[in-house]
Structure formats: C-alpha cells, structure tokens
N, C-alpha and C positions, 0 to 999 in steps of 0.2 A: 356701449352697453351690450349691443347685439353680439359683438365678437366675444365679449366676456361670458355671456350666457352659453354661446355655442361651445366654448372651451370648457366651461363648467360642467355642462351636461355630458359632453363627450368623456370627461374624466369620470363623472359619476356612473354613467350607464355603460360606456364602451371601454372602460379602462382595460388595457391589455398588459398582462404580465408575462414575462418569459416563463415557460413551463417546461418541466421535464417530459420525458417520453410518456405519451398517453397509454394507459393500460386498459385494455378492454375487459369487461366482465367475463366474456366468453372464454378468454384465454386463462383467466384465473380459475374459472369453474373446471375447465379441462385439467389444469394443473393439480387442483385439489383432488379431483376424482382419481388421478393417477398416483399422487404422492402422499396424500393424507394418511397417517398411520392408523387412525381410527377406522377409516373406510377399508383400508387394506386388511386390518385385523378382522373386521366383520365379514369380509368376503372370504378370507381364509377359513374362518370358523364355519361359514356356510358350506364351502367346498369340502371341508372335513366331514360335515354331517351327511353329505351325499354318499359317503363310503359306508354308512351304517346299514342301510336297508339290505344290501346283499349279504352282509355278515349275519344280520339277525334272521334272515330267511333261510340260512344254510343249516344243514344237520350238524349236531355236535360232532366233534372229531372222534373217530373210533379209537378204541383201545386195542393195541396190538402187542402181544407178548409171547413169552415161552417159559417153559418150566421143565425140570428134570425130576423124576421120581427115582430115588435111590433107596435100597433096602438095607444099607449098611453104613455105619459111620467110619469104618476102617478102610473099606475098599469101594471102588467104583464098580457097581454091579450092572451098569448099563451094557446090554449085549450079552450078559452072563446069566442073569436071572430074569425070567419072564415077568416078574412083578415090577421090574424097572422099565421105565419108558421116558422118552423125550417128547415134549408136546409143543405145538405152536397154535396160538389161538387169536381170534379177533372178536371184538365185541362192539356193537353199534347200538347206540340209543336212538330211538325214533319217537319223537313227540307225537302225541295224539293228533290225528288229522285236524288241521285248522289252526293249531297253535303257532306253527312257523309263519303261516301267511299273516296271522294277526301281528306277530312281532315285526315282520317286514313292513306291514302297513303302518304300524305305529312309528317305526323309524323313518318311513317316507314322509309321514305327516309332520313329524318333528323337524325333518330337514326342510320341508316346505315352509314351516313356521320360521325357521332360521333364515331362509332366503328372504322372506318378507321383512324380517327384523333387520337384516343387512341392508335392504332397500330403504327402510325407515331411517337407519343410522346414516346412510349416505345422503339422504334428503335433508336430514338435520344439519349435517356438516355443510352442505351446499347452502342451506338457508342461513346458517351462521355466517358463511362467507359473504353472501349477498347483503345481509344486514350490516356486516362490518364494512362492506364496499360502499353502501349508501351513507353510512356514518362518515366514512373517509371522504366521500364526495361533499358531504355537508360541511365538514370541518375545513376542507380546502376552499369551498365557496365562501364560508364565513371569513376565512383569512383574506380572501380576495376582496370581499365587500368591505371588511374592516380597514384594509390598507387603502382602498380607494377613498373611503370616507375620512380616514385620518389625513390623507394628503389634501383632500378638499378642505377639511377643517383647518389644516395648517395654512392654506391660502387665505381662509377667512380671518385667521389670527393675524396674519401679516397686514391684511386690510384694516383690521381693528387697531393694530399698532400704529399704522400710518395715520388713521383718523385721530387717534389719541395724541400723536405727536404734533398734529396741526391744530389741535384744539377742537376737533369736530366729534370726538368720541370720549369715552370715560375709561378709566383704568380698570374698572370692574369688568368691562367687556373683555379686555385683554386677559385678565386673570381667569375669568370663567372659561375662555377659549383654551387657555393653557392647561387648565384642569381637565377639560374634556379630551384634549390631545393626550394627556397622561393616562386618562382612562382607556383610550383606544390602545395605547402602547401596552398597558396592563392586560387588556383583553387579548391582544396578539400573543403575549407571552403564554397565557393560559391556553389559547388555541394551539400554539406550537406544541405544548406539552400533550394536549389531547390528541393531536395528530400523531405524535410519536406513539402513543398508547394504541391508537386504532391501527396504525401500520404494523406494530408489533403483533397485534392480534391476527391480522391478515397473514403475516409471515408464519405465525404459529400454525394456522390452519393449512397453509400451503406446504408446511414442513421445510421452510427455507431457513437459512442462517439469519439470526435476528439482526445482524449488522449488514445484511445485503441490501442493495438499492431496490426500490419498489416502483418508482415512477410517479405518475399522477393519474387519477381516475378520469375516465372520459365523461363528457357532459351527460348528465342523467335527465331523461325526460319522463313524463308521466306515462306509465303503461296503461293500456286500456283494461278496464274491468267490465267486460261485456258478458257478464254472467250474473244471474240473480242469486240471492241467498239460498233459495230453495234448490236451485241447480247445484250449488256448491255443497249443500247439505246432502243431496242425493249422491253426488260424486264422492263425498267423504265416506258415506256408508258403503259404497261399492268399491272404491279404489284405495282407500287409506291403507297404507302398508301395515300399520300397527293393528288395525281392525282385522285385516286378513291374517296376520300372524296369530292373533288371539283366536280367530276362528279355527285355524289349523290345530292349535293347542287343544281346543274343545273337542275336535274330532279325534285327536290322538288319545285324549283321556277317555272318551267313550269307547274307543277300540280297546284301550287298556282294561276297561271294565269287562268287556266281552272276554278278553284273554284271562282275566282273573277268574271268571266263572268256568272257563275251560280247564282251569287247574284242578278242578274236582275230578277230571278224567285222567286215567292212568296213562303213563308213557310206556312204550315198548322197548325191550332190550333184546336184541338178537345176538346170538353167539355161535361161533363155529370153532371146533377144535380138531386138530390133527395129531394122532398118536403114532409113534414108531416104537414098537416093542418087539424084541427078538430074543428069545430064550436060547437060541443056539440050534433049534430044531426046524427053523424055517417057517414056523407057524406064527400067526398074529403079528405079521410085520407091520401092517398098516391098519390103523383104526381111525375113524372120524366120527364126530358127533355134532349135532346142532342143538341149540337151545333157544327158548323163548321165555323171557321174564317180563314182569310188569313192575313199574315204579308206582306203587299204590299210595294215594294220599291218605294214609292211615290216620294221621293226626289232624284231619281237616278242621276239627273244632277249635284247634289252637293256631292253625296256620292259614289254610285256604279261606276259611270263613272270614277271618280278619283281613285277608288280602282283598276279598270282594268288598268289604266295608270301606277299606282304605281307598280302593279305586273309585267307589261311588262318591265318596267325599271329595276326591280330586276332580271328578266330573263337575260336582257342584261348585267347587272353587274356581274351576276354569270358566264355567258359565257366568258366574258372578264377575269374574275378572274381565270377561269379554264385554259384559254390559257396562261395567265401570269405564273401561277403556273407550267404548263407543260414546258414552255420555260425555266423558271429559273432552274427547276430540270434537264432538259436535258443539260443545260449549266454546272451546277454543277457536274453532273456525268461525263461529258466529261473532265472537268477541273481536277477532281480527277483521272480519268483514265490516262490522260497525265502525271500527277504527279507520279502516280504509275509506269507507264512504264518507265519514265525517271529515277526514283529512282532504278528500277529493273536493268536497264542497268549499272548504276553507281555501284550498289552492285556487279554485275558480274565483272565489270572492277577492282574494288578494290580487289575482291576475287581472281581473276585469274591473275591479272597483277601488279597493283600498290603495293599492300602489299607484295607479294612475292619478287618483285624487290627491294622494300625498305628494306625488311628484309635481303636480300643478300647484299645490300649495307652497312647496319649496320654491318653485320658479317665481311665484307671485311674491314670496318673502324676499327673494334676492332682488327683484325689481324694486320692491318697496324700500329695502335697505339701501340700495344705491341712490335713491332720491331722497332718503331721510324720512320716509313715512312710517317705518317701523324700526324698533330698536334691535340691537345685535342679539339679545337673548331670545327674541321671537324667531329670528333667523336660525339661531343655533338649535332651538327646540324643534323647528321644522326639519332640520337636517337629521337630528337624532331620531325623530319619529319615523322618517322614511327609512333610515338605517335599520331600525328595529323591525319595521314591516318587511323589509327585504329579507332579513334573517328569518323571520317567522314564516315567510313564504317558502323558503327552501327547507325550513324545519318541517313544515307540514308535508311538503313533497317527499322528504325523506321518510317521514312516518308512514305515508301512503305506500311507498315502495317496500318498506320493511314489513308492513302488514300483509302485502301480497306475497312476499317471500315466505312468511309463516303459513299462509293459506296453502301455498304450493307444498310445503313440507308436510302439512297435516293431511290434506285432501288427495295428494298424489296427482295433482294436475299442474299444468304449466301455464302461468299467467304473465311471467316476466321474460321477454326475449333476452337471450344471453348477449346479443349484440344490441346495445342501447343506441338507437338511431339519434344522431345529433339533430336538434331542432332549436329554433329560436326560443329562448326562455321568456318568462313572463315580463322581466324587466326590459329585454331587448324588443319585445313587441311594441314598445312605446317609443320607437326610435325617432319619430317625428315630433315628440313631445316638446322638444326645445325650439321647434320652429312655429309654434302656434301663436306667437306674439302678433 
C-alpha cells in the first residue's frame, strides 16, 4: 500500500511531461515592441506629428514674380517707349505678432498628445500580450493537470475492473470510471482547441506567421502587489498616458482659442518691386518701390466671431473629454485592483487550505478504498474535487496576473516583471503530503 501511494501522488503532483522550448514573457514583450504593426503605426504617426511645429511656426512662403508693361498689341515697345517697363517683385505676408508662436505651440501640444497616445497604444498591446500569455500558461497547465488526472483515473479504472472480475466490486464503478475518463478526454479536446486559439492570438500580436511554432510558456508565479489602491489611483492621475494625452489636447484647444481671438488682428503684407524702363534717352532706367498692406478681418461678424465661438466650444469639449477619460480610467484601475486582491486571497486560500485539505482527503479515500472502507464513487468524487480545485487555483492565479497587466496598461506603472522567476507552485509546496501516513 505504501508503494502504491507514493507512485500515486508522484503521478498526481509531480507528473512530468516532455515540453517544447520554454518561451519567456520578456522575449515576447521585446518582440511585440519591435514587430507589432499597431505599435509601429502609432510611433510613425507620432514621429510625423513632430514635423508639424516647425512648419506651423514659419512664415508663409513669399510670392515672387515679374511682369512686362507693353503699350502696343502689334509691337514690342520695351526699350522703345518710356511707358513700357519690365518688373520684378516680391511679396511677403507677415502674420500679426503672436500668431505664429501660437500655431507652433498648438502643433507642439498636439504632437505631445500623440506621443502619449502612442505610449498608451503600446501599453495596451503589451497588456494584451501579457493577458494572452497568462491565458496560454493556464490552458497549458490545465492540459497538464487534466492529463495527469486522466492517467490516474485510468489506473483507478483498472483497479475497479480487477475488483469486479474477482467479485469484490460492482460493474457500476467500472462504468462510472469509464464515463469520467471519457469526460477527461473531451475536456482535453476542448483545451487543445482553446490552446490553438490563444497561441494564434499571441502570434497575431507578435506579427508572426500563424503557422509558425511558438513553444511553451514558462512557469508563472504570483507577482507582488506591494502598492495600495490610493497609491495606484495617484499614479494613474499622474502617469496614465491617456490622461496625459487628454491634458495636452486641453492645452492645445486653449491655445487655439487664444489664436482665434488673435484673428481679429490684421496681418501685414510687405512688397518690393524693381522696374527697368528705358525710353532710349538714358533716363529712368531703374525704379524701385516698396509697399505695406494689411489683411483686414473686414467680415469678422461672419468669420472671426464664429471662429472664437467654435474654439471656445472645442475647449469645453476637450475639458469634458479629459474628465470623462480620467473618471473612466480611475474606475477601471479600481475594478482591476479589486479583481487582483480578490484573486490574491483566493490563491492564498487554495494554496494553504483547500488544496492541502483536498489532497489529504483523497489520500484518505485511497487508503479507505484499498481496505474496503469506502466505495469507488467516493474515491472518484475526491479525485474530481481535487482536480477542480487545482484548476481553480491556476485560474485565480491567471486572473490575478491579468488584472495586474491591465493596471500596468492604465496607470503607466510596472507591476509584472518581464522575467517570471520560476518557483515552486501551490501544489508542489505539498511535496511531503504523501509521506504523512
């Protein structure tokens, strides 16, 4: 009996399966940062926006031209008639002082907003990757646990068959065990399908061919959440990329309102013209003139006045959008924090209470079944119960890690190390459980 129990729990707790190459989260994060098309597109858009401030802060291009004055349709009178001349001119529009600096400032603020938006997009993609990675770990762990329990159940089935053949068992036990084995096989088929879906999602984020190999995830351990909700809330208000982006938009809209008010002021147009006129007597060969004009907002009641109103409404819209974004993000970060802390408590409960107790219960059921004190269905129930608790443990661990990934995305803080340090998981912490007899 002692040997049987040792083999049994070694199979249940320490079952070893051949695995493909282990893939670290850090390598996938680096690959996604370099290859994901959404991240690359957002960075390109931000880099393009950095080219705008210089353009907006520059003077309008000057107008350069020439003209000929001729006093006849039939002949060219240039050089023959003093009323004929050839001219070269240049005209430069100069906006009222302050307009160009406002345009440049608006473009800079919009570029800064795009930079923060690009950061938010990158963080979302990385959070999606981490979430998919933890789902990938969970489905792999589920397959591993299901296979171990299926193999163990198959051993129980053989024992039940032997007992039935020698008249010490009943056929119902054999049939029930076979049904449960079939259930495990069905579960494995569904898990294999889910694994394929999760791996496809990861490859999509990495921009890899969908038929390329991926490997296996490394062992995931619980990251530390050594920060309070108040601290995370403060960090979100201060560092959240989406909030910073919205803040820059508010600043740009306020500067746009200032610019709209400056449109009531006229712009200047400077001009210079050179004439060459020669009537053949050597007089009036060279003439020049300069000019100053004003671009007057003559129709301000139909144009500039409405421009100021439009800009004021855009300021209001940007401010409301900022408040909405901030409130939504604070809600989401609190929601994920509560999810993480709840999952953390459940992980601790499964790790220190439920799983050890269920394991002892199964050990007791095995001992009782061997000496005929309990029936096969009780033994089977204990096995399935422990199996479900194992899955629930890893499910809560996965939910905890995924919640941290979302907090990272929203608050702009780092909570999950990219290199997940391997450690003994909750099941393996009970390695001496089979020796407590």
